[in-house]
N, C-alpha and C positions, 0 to 999 in steps of 0.2 A: 444187278446184284440183289440177292435176297437179303431180307432183314433177318439177322440172326436171332432177334427177340420174338419173331413170329412163331406162334404155337398153332399148328394146324388142328382143326377140329374134325371129329369123325363124321361120317356120312349120316349116322343115326342122329347125332346132335344137330346137324344142319337140318335134317328132315323135320325133327321136332320143333326147332326154332321157326322154320318157315311155316309149318302148320299152325303154330301158335299165332304168328303174325297174321296169317290168313284169317283165322277165326276172329281175332280182334278187329281187323279192318272190315270184315264182313258185317259184324255187329254194328260197327260205327256207321257204315253206309246204309244199313237197313234202318237205323234210327233216323238218319238224315232224310232218307227218301220217304219214310212213313210219316214223318212229322212236319216237314217243311216244303215238300215238293209235290206238285200235282202232275207235272209232265217232265219227261227226260228225253233228251236227244242223244242218240248213240251214233258215233262215227267210227269207222274202221279205216285203218291205213295199212297197206301191205307193201312190202318191199323185199328185195333180196340183196345180200352182200356180194362183194366181188368173188367170194368163195361159193356162191350160189346157196347160201344159207337163207332160209325164208324167215321173215319176221312179220308179226301181226300186232297192231296196237288197237285197243278198244278204248274209246274215251266217252265218258258220260258227262253231258253238260245240262245245266238247269239254272233257272232263275228262282231264288228263294223268295220268301214272303216279304223281305225287305228290298226286293228288286236288285239283288246282287247276283252277278253271273258267277257260277262256279263250274269248273271243269276238273274231272278226275280221270286219271289213266287207270283203267281197270286191268 
């Protein structure tokens, strides 16, 4: 059953929100990578669903200057 209080958003609003989130995250990752990281390891994982939809996941991993391991799904 659907939630009667749910208010759908328009395609334009969703596009604007996703683009804003992308810009924010891009700046954050650029700052991290430029200031605390010398090397990054990229890994890819590909799979398909039972409906034959393809998926791809890109992960960036690095060790910062405090020797802490970080992994981010890009």
